[in-house]
N, C-alpha and C positions, 0 to 999 in steps of 0.2 A: 697579802698574807692572811689578813683577817677574813677576807672573802673566801679564800680557799678552805680555810679551817671551818668556816660556817657552812660551806657547801658539803664538806665531809660529814659534818654533824647532821645536816639535813638528810643526806643520803643514808647515813646509818639509821636515823630515826625512821625514814621511809621503809627501809628494809626490815627493821624490827616490827613496824606496824603491819607489814605484809605477812611476816612470819608468825605473828602472834596468834591468829586464829588456829593455825595448824598446831602450834605448840600447846595451846589450851586443849584442843581436841585430843591430842596425844596424851596429855597429862590426865585428862578426864577418863580416857579409856584405860590407861594404866591403873588409875585409882580404882576404877570399877572392877578390873581384874583382880586387884589385890583384895578388895572388899569381898568379892565373891569367893576367892580362895580362903580367906579367913572364915567366912561363913560356913563353907564346906568342912573346914577343919573343926569348927565348933560343933557342927552336926555330928561328925565322926566321934569327937571326944565325948559327947553326951549320949552316944549310941541311939540317936534318933533315926526313925525310918523315913524314907522319902515318900512322896505321894505315890510314885510308881510302885514302890514296894508294898505300900498299904493297899493299893488297888489290886495288885497281884494276890495278896493274901485274902482279900475279900472275895475275889473270884474263886480261889481254891476252896474257901469255906462254903460258898454257894454251890460249887460242884459236889463237895462231899455231902452237903445237906440233900441235894437232889438224888445222889446215889443211895443215901440212907432211906429216903422216901420210897424209892423204887424197890429196895429190898424189903421194906416194911409192907408195901403193897403186895409183893409176891408172897410174903409170909401170910398175910391176911387172906389172900386168894387161895392159898394151899390149905389153910385151916377151914375154909368154908365148904 
């Protein structure tokens, strides 16, 4: 009886040891998803812009500056 009980314990421990890396990876991935979700919520709450949004705005400003220079050049050429 003691031998069978010991075998069951050893089998259960072996199974747990084999499952442990998968469980840790799953927990780590789940924690990362939760942390990322909390970070996105914080960014939204603080009304912060993303890098992509900032890059888009910088591009639009550069395009407007370019158009303004073209209009100024046309105006200067017409005045000459």
